[in-house]
N, C-alpha and C positions, 0 to 999 in steps of 0.2 A: 525466407521463413525465419521467424524469431522463436527461440525457446527461452522460457523464463522459469527460474527455479527459486522459490522462496525458502528462507531458512531463518532460524532465530526464535521461533515460537517456543512455548513451554508453559509451565505452571508457575505462577507467581502470586504474591499476595497484594492486596490493595495497597496502593501507595508506592509500589515498586516501579522500576524502570526496566525497559527492555528495548533492544534494537533489532528490527527485522531487516533482512537483506534480500534483495532480488537480483540475481545474476542472470545476465543475458548472454546467449550464444547465437551464432548465426548473424543476422543483421542486428545492429545495435540500436540504441535509443536516439538515432540521428534525426528522426522525424516523427511527428505525431505526439500527442499528449502521453504522459506517463502518470499512472495513477495507482493508488492503493484503495482497495475496497474490502469490505468484510461482510460476512454472513453468519448470523447466529441461527441456531436451530429453530425452525418454524417461522423465520423471518425472511424478508426479501434482501437481496444483496444491496448494500448501501455504500455510498461514497464516503471515503475517509479523507484523502488528501491527493493532490496531483500537481504536476507541473503543466503549464501551458505548452503548446507545441514548440514554442521557442525556448522553453526551459528557463525563462527569466522571471516568470510569474508563478507564484504558488497559490493554491486554493485549499481550504480546509473546511470540513464539516463543522458546524457550530458545536457539536458534541465533543470535538477533540481540539478545537482551537485553543491555543495557549498551552496545550499539553503535548501534542505531537508535532514533530518536525520532519518534513520530507527533504531529502538531499540526494545528491548523485555524485558519482565519481566516474566520469567518462572514460578515463584511462583504464579503469577496471570493469567497465561495462556493467556497473552496479548501481542500483538505487536503494536508498535506505529509508526506513521509517523509525525514527527515534520516538519512543513512547514513554512519557513520564507521568507520574501521579496516576497510575492505572487504577481503574475502577472495575468492579464486578461486571458492570454493563458493557465493558469493552470485550468481554469474552466472545470469541467468534473465530471462524476461520478467516484468515487474512490472505488476500490475493493481490498480486501486482499485475498490472496490465499496461500495454503500450500500443501505440499505433492509432490512438484516438484522433478523429478528425472533426468531431463536433464538440458539443458541450463537455467539459472535462468531467463533470459529475454523472454523466449518463453511461452506465456500463454497456449499453447496446452499441456505443460508438467505438468500442475497443475490440479489435479483432484478435489480439494476442494476449493470452492469459497463462499465468502459472497455475500450478495445481493446488496451491494454498498451503498455509502453515497454521497450526492451531495455537491460539492463545487462550489460556484459561486463567482468570483472575479470581482468587478466592477472597472472601471478606474477612 
C-alpha cells in the first residue's frame, strides 16, 4: 500500500511561484507512472504533469508547459511540482498519484492518490 500526502498549496497572486510536494510512505515510487492532476470546482479532474513509469520521460499538459516542472527525490520518497508564472486559471485542488500502468494522462490508470492541496491564484 502507498500513502501520498500533498503539501505546499496556498493563496498567491498571479505571476507568483509555488512548489508543491508529495511525500510517499509505505511503498515508494519504484514502479508505475507518477503524476500531478488538478480539479477546479465544477470541472473534471485534469492532467497536469507526470513521469513515465521509468521516470526518465516527463509529460506536461499544454496549459502548463513551460511554466510547471515535475521533479523527484527518490532518497526522500518525494515528488515535486514547481509552478511558475501562476495564473488565476491554475486555481484548483492539486493531487499527486502513482502506480499508473497506462497512459500517464489518464487518472483512471492511477490506483494511489493523495487527498489534495488547494491552490488559489488571485488576479
